[in-house]
C-alpha positions in Angstrom: 127.1 -162.9 83.5 124.2 -162.3 81.8 124.6 -159.2 81.0 128.3 -159.6 79.7 126.7 -162.6 77.5 124.0 -160.2 76.4 126.7 -157.3 74.8 129.1 -159.9 73.3 126.4 -161.2 70.8 125.4 -157.6 70.2 129.0 -157.0 69.6 129.5 -159.7 67.4 126.6 -158.9 65.3 127.5 -154.9 65.3 131.2 -156.7 63.9 130.1 -159.1 61.6 127.5 -155.9 60.5 130.5 -153.8 60.2 132.5 -156.4 58.2 129.9 -157.2 56.0 129.4 -153.6 55.1 132.8 -152.8 54.7 133.4 -155.8 52.5 130.2 -154.9 50.2 131.4 -150.8 49.7 134.9 -152.3 47.9 133.0 -154.6 45.7 131.0 -152.1 44.6 134.2 -149.8 44.3 135.7 -152.7 42.5 132.7 -153.1 40.0 132.5 -149.5 39.2 136.4 -149.2 38.2 135.9 -152.4 36.0 132.9 -150.9 34.9 134.4 -147.6 33.9 137.8 -149.2 32.4 135.0 -151.5 30.5 133.4 -148.1 29.6 136.6 -146.4 28.3 137.6 -149.2 26.6 134.4 -149.5 24.1 134.9 -145.8 24.1 138.2 -146.5 22.7 137.2 -149.2 20.3 134.2 -146.9 19.0 137.0 -144.1 18.0 139.4 -146.8 16.4 136.2 -147.9 14.5 135.7 -144.3 13.3 139.2 -144.0 12.1 139.0 -147.6 10.3 135.5 -146.6 8.8 136.8 -143.0 7.5 140.4 -144.6 5.8 138.6 -147.7 4.2 135.9 -145.1 2.8 139.1 -143.0 2.3 140.5 -145.9 -0.1 136.8 -146.5 -1.7 137.1 -143.0 -2.6 140.7 -142.9 -4.3 139.7 -146.5 -6.1 136.8 -145.1 -7.5 138.9 -142.3 -8.7 141.6 -144.7 -10.2 138.7 -147.0 -11.0 136.2 -145.5 -12.8 136.8 -147.1 -16.7 137.2 -150.5 -14.7 133.7 -151.3 -13.4 132.4 -150.9 -17.5 135.3 -153.1 -18.2 134.2 -156.3 -16.3 130.3 -155.9 -17.5 131.6 -155.9 -21.2 133.7 -159.2 -20.7 130.6 -160.4 -18.5 128.3 -159.7 -21.4 130.4 -160.7 -23.9 131.1 -164.0 -21.6 127.2 -164.3 -21.5 126.8 -164.1 -25.2 128.3 -166.6 -26.5 126.5 -168.8 -24.3 122.9 -167.3 -25.2 
């Protein structure tokens, strides 16, 4: 009986160790999958931000061509408004 009692705790410990190792491997796999998913989403966001920046720069360039006379007009208006106040 003592031999069986000695083996049962060893088997129980081995089973528990295997269970914990399996659980840790599952957790590691899940964290790895989540990490990859997050990195993929961050990369996609970066690409979208780059595209948005290019679109904004394109719009700025278009507005710069159309509004090239306009920046001087508001400056003149401000000068005119400031002149009577002075």
